[in-house]
N, C-alpha and C positions, 0 to 999 in steps of 0.2 A: 296462421301468421307466425313468422319467426319470433322467438322470444326477444324481449327488450334487452339491449346491451346497457348495463348499468355498472360501470366501473366504480371502484372505491377510490376516493381521493384522500390521500394522506399527506398532511402538512409535516413540516420538520418536527413540530411538537408531537404530533401523532406518532411519528416514527420513533422518536426518542422514548416516548412512554411505552411503546410496545416492544422495544428492542430487548433481546435476551442479554443476560450477563456476559461480561467479556470472555469468560471461560467458555461459554456456549458459542459465542461468535468465533472464537479460535477453533472450536471443534467443527463448526460448519465449514470454515475455510479448509481445514485439514481434510475433511471428508470429500470436499470438492476436488482437491488435488488428487486424492486417491481414485476417485471416480474418473478423473481425466486420464490417469495412468491406465485405467482399465478399459478405456475406449468408450466411456459413457458420456463424453462431453463433446459438443461442437462449439468451438469458440474461435472465430476467425480473428485475424489481426485487426487492430483498431482502424476505422476509417477516419482520417484526419482532415480537417480544414484549418487553414491558417490565414484568416482574412486580413491580418495586419502583419504578416511576415512571421518569422520563427518565434517571436516573443509571445505570441498568443496562439490558442488552438481551441477547436471544438472536436470532440471525439465521439463517434458512434460505436457502441460496444455491445453487439448482440450476442446471445449465448443460449444454448440448450443443454441442460443437465438432465439426462434421461432418468437416472436412478432416483433423483430428487423431484422429478416432474416439475422442473423449474425452467420456464421459457420467458424470454423478455429481452430488453435492451436498455442500456444506460446512455444518456446524451449529456455530456459533461463539457463545461467550458472553463478556460483559464485565460483571463484578460488582466494582466498586471497593470496596476495604475488606475483601476476602476474607482479607487477611493475619491478621486477628483470629480467623479460623476455621482458620488453617493451610492455606489453599488459595490457588492463584494467582488473580489478578484475571481473567485470560483463559484460556479453554480452547477446544479445537476438535477435532472429528472430521470426517473426510472419508470418504464412502462412494462407491465407484466401481462402476458397473454395466456389464455387457457390452452393447455397442452393438447387438448382434444380438438377444439374448434378453432383455435387461433384468435378468438376475439379478445379484446383487451379486458382484463379484470381489475386492473389497478393502475393508478398513476400516482407516484409518490415523489416527494422531495428526496434527492439523492446524496446530499453532502454528508449526512450522518453516516450512511453506509460507506461512502467513499473513504472517510477518515477511519472508521472502525475496521474495515477490511484491510486497509493499507497498514494500519498498526498491527493487525493480526498477522498479516503476511510477513512483516518484519520480525515479529516475535517467533513465528514458526521457522523462519530462516535461521534465527539465532538458536532455536531449540535443536535443529538438525545439523547446523554447521559450526556453532561455537563449541569451545571446550566446555566440559561439564562445570556446573556451579559458577557461572561468571559473576565477578564481583564489581568490575569497573566498566562503566558505560560512558561513551562520549556521544554527545549530540552536537552536530554541526547544523545549526538552524533549529529554532525553537517555536515555530508556528504551530498550526494545527496538526501537521504530520509528526512533528517532534513530540507534542504532548500525547497523541494517541499511541505512538510507538512506545513511549515510556510506560504508559498505562498498561499496554498489552504485555510488554516485557515483565512488568511487575506481577502480572497474573500468572506468569510461567516460572519466574526465577526469584524466589524469596532470598536467594543468595546475594542479590545486588546490594552493594553497600555504598558505592560512590558513583555519583553522576556528575560529569563535567560538561558544561553548556557553553558553546560558542555561538555567536550570532553577529550580524552586522552592527547592531546598535546595543550599547551597554544597557540601556533601559529595558530593552526587550528580554535580555537574558536574566537581568536582575529580577524583573517581574515574574518571569517563568519560574525561577528557582524559589521565589517566595510563595507562588501559587501551588507548586507541586511538592513543597517540603513535607507536608503532612500526609501525603498519599502513599508513602512507602517507608520502609526502615532504612533509609539512606541519608547521606549528606549530599546536597546539591551545591556545586561550586560554579559560579559564572567565571569564565576565563576570557582574557583579552586576546590571547593568541590561539588560533585554530589548532596549532600543533599540540596544545595542552589538552585538547579534547580528542586527539587521535593517537598520540604516542602512548604506548604501554596500556592501552585499553583492551578489554576482552571483546567488546562489541562497540562498533561505531555506526551510528545511523546519521546519514546526511539528508537534508531536505532544504536545499537552497534554490533560489531562482536561477534560471539560465543566465549565466554571466559571460562576459567576454574573457574573463580570467577564471581559473579553476583553483580554488583555494586550498585543496588538500594535496600535499606534496608526497611523492612516493617514499622519500627517505624517512617520513614520520611513521610509516606503517610497520608496526612491530610484528615479529613472528607470532603466530597463533591467533591474531586478531581477525575477526570476521567484519568486513566492511559491507554495510547494507545501504547503497545509495538510492534512496527513494526518489531523488531527483534524477535518477538514471545516468545522465551524462553531465550534470551541472557542476559537481563538486570536485572531482578528482582530475589531476593532470595526466597526461598521456603515459608517463612513466609508471604511474600507479597501476594502470591496467596491465602493463607489461610485467609487473612484479607479482601479480596474483598467481598462486600455485593452482588454484581451482576457481573456475568461474561458473556460478550457479545461476540459472535463469528459469523463469516460469513460462516464458513464451518467446521463442527464438525470433520469430518474425517481428514481434513488437520491438525487440532489442535491435535487430538489424535495421529497422526503419529509423529508430532513434539515432543510431550510429551514422547512418547515411545523411541525416538532416543536420545533426549537431556536432558530430565528430567524424567528418568524412575522411580524415587521414588515418583512421584506425580500422582494422578489420577484425571481425569476431574470430577468435582462435578456438575452433571446435575441438582441438586436441585436449584443451584444458576444461572444456565445457561439460556440464551435466544438468539435466532437467530437474527442477524442484519436484516435479511429479514422481520422477524415478527415485528420488531420495525419500520422499514421504511414503512411497509404497514399498520401500525396503529393497529396491533393485540396485541401489548404489549408496555408498556412504557419503555423508556430507563433507567429510574431510578424511584424508589418508593418514595424516600425522598431526600431532599436537602443535607442531610448529608451522603448519600450513597457513598461509595467508589466503583467506577465502573472500572472494567478492561475490555478493549475492544480489542479483538484479530482480527485484519484484516489480514487474513492469505494469501491473494493474490489468487483470484480464476480466472480461465481462462475465464469465461463468461464476466467479466468486461474488460479484455484485448481485447478479440475478439470484443465485442460491440464497444469499443472505436476505435479499429483498422478499423472496417467497416465504422465508421463515417469519419475517416481520409481518407480511401481509396475512398469513394464516393466524397469527396471534391477534392482529387487529380485527380480523373478521370475527373471531371468537369473543373478543371483548367489546364488540359493537363500537369501535372507534372509527373515526373518519367520517366521510360523507359520500353517499351514493349520488350519482347524477346520471341523467338520461343522455347517452351518447347517440342512440338511434332508437 
């Protein structure tokens, strides 16, 4: 008879307990980019559903990372306004499959991994595209992605001294600054105007919802600043994209689909474009000059989620965490 299929079920608490330190998370992400550049990764564009129009989505994100023997898929949702139903705006599951047989070996909560890998991708974009020893960071949006980005940036850049935080609500940015004040050798300043978190920064990370208006204006973008829009198309106005000297991206098809849906008046300019994988592997520099304005789109690719999920799964299996259940 065939062997029983008994996947490991990992809750959010299990994932957090088994997760590696942030420095190791960043190393896994960096290694996955390098393997992608070497042709060891199969990661198609996201398969997207929009049951309530463009304001919500579900994404299927399958991936295979051969050198890490990491196979699986993330299924992630974003439904803004879920608070009125008593549910979180975002949720995710990750299913891991045995790379030899294809049978499922784990089902795990996916939001810890989503936040951690997104913050790690932002930090790596800054490592390769920002000028050395950045001191001033601006956050436009201070939810989960803002927090994880700052945590990962801190893991790479002890030079960060000032953080300026803009958000829609004064209370949210004040709470964020109070909560993060002791997590690094910096001063955190909540600002009322978004310009104050963009102008004269070394690094700007945006993570705002999809809005009818785009709050970052091109004229605020100072020479030498790397802009990392984790919201992809949500924060910046059309002129900002035109002002970029270099456009970095980790998955062109993901970016093209986001442009088609949310910014149909803009076209991707391949003449200024460079792949994050090429930068990490040393094939291309992150910037050509200290004064370059670099826009770095970290679109969220399933290979990184799956690679990090396998690292956590292996740790959980060794630690006997989680719960096995009979699938067949």
